[in-house]
N, C-alpha and C positions, 0 to 999 in steps of 0.2 A: 167419838165413838166409844160406847161403853162395852166392857168385857162381858161376854155371855156367862151365865151361871153354870157352874160345874154340875154335870150330871151325877146322879147317884146310882148305885147298883139297881135300885128298885125301878129305875126308868127303862129297864131292858127286859126282854122276854126270853131271848135265846142266848146261849153262852157257848163260847169256844175257848179252849185253853191253848196258849202258845208258850214256848220257853225261849227266852232270848238266847242268841248265839254269840260267841266271841266276835264274829264278823259284824254283828249288828251295831256294836259300839263305834262311834266316830272318834275323831281326834280330840274331842272335848270330854270323852269318857262317858257319854250317855248314848242311848239308842238314837240312831240317825232318823230324821224325819221320813225318809223314804221307806223305812221299815214299817211304819204305821200304815202307810197306804197298802203295803203288801198284806198286812193283817186285815185291813178293811176288805180287800178283794177276797182273801181266803175265807173270812167269816161269812160274807154274803153268799159267795158261790158254793162254799161247802154246805151251807144250809139248803140252798136251792137243789143241789145234787141229792142230799138226804131226803128231801121232800118229793123227789121225782119230777121236779120242775125243769131241771136242766140236764140235758143229755149233750155233753160237750161235743161229741163227735158227730152225732146224727140228729139231734133234736131240732125241731122247728115248731114254734119260733125260738129265737135265742134272745139274750139280753146283752146289750152293749152299754158300757160305762160312758156317760156323757158329761159327768160333773163329779168332782170330789172336793171336799173341804175338810180341814182339820185345825182345831185350836189346841194348843199345848199348855198344860198347867203345871206339871211336875215331871221331872226326868225319870226315866226308867233306864236300867243298865243290865249288863251281863254280870253274873248269872242271876236270873230272875224269872219266875213264872208270871205270866200275864193273862188276865181274863179279858176277853173282848165280848162286849154285850151288843146285841142287835135287836132293833125294833123297827117297824115300819112307821114312818112319819106321815106319808101321804101317798095315795094311790090315785093316779090319773087314768085316762083312757089307755095310754100306752106307756106311761112312765111310773116308776116306783122310786120314792125317796126314802132311803133307809137312814135311820139314826144309829150311830155307832159310838160306843164308849170303850175306852181302853183303861184298864185298871191294874194297878200293882197290888199292894197290900191294903190300900185305903178304901173307904166306902165311897169316896168321891173320885171322879175320873182324873187320870193323869193326862188324858187327851180325849177329845171327842170330836165328832164330825158328822158329815153326811156323805152319802154315796148314792148317785142317781143312775138308775138303769132305764134305758128305753128298750121296749120289747119290739123286735123287728123280725121280718121274714128272713130266714137264713140266706136265701139266694139273692133277693133284691136289696136287702138291708134297709127296706122301707118300714116305718113304724106300722105295727098292727095292734089291734085291741088285745089287752091282756086276757088270756084264756080264763074262763070261769073257774076252773079248778085251781089255777094259780091265784086268782083273786081271793078265793076262800082261804087258802093257806096264808096269804099275805095279811088278810084281815085278822086272822087268828093271832098275829104278833103285832098288831097295831096298838 
């Protein structure tokens, strides 16, 4: 199995900034892998809220995470500012595959991965078609 190519900053359309916390470091002195997944979740859902796509308390439909993946290339640590880039890789009938890159000071990603949402009815939790207004916003960052 060959290692995937590291993403560059130009591969992403939307950006969020995070600052590492003391508690993010693990016993090995670098940011623990679980923190990257929190950044993924915050980057995607923060963008959706800003776009008016996600109303956490009352919205319908909602988007549920069904898959995540992350490849690590270089360590990050406390204290450090981190840029998380977001782009849409694929849009299906009810699913969205986001591409995410995590960057320290370099032009290449310290980590990168994917985050998949399935759009569902709030009550039944059954997949529904992505609303047209969501689709337009998603296509804008593809």
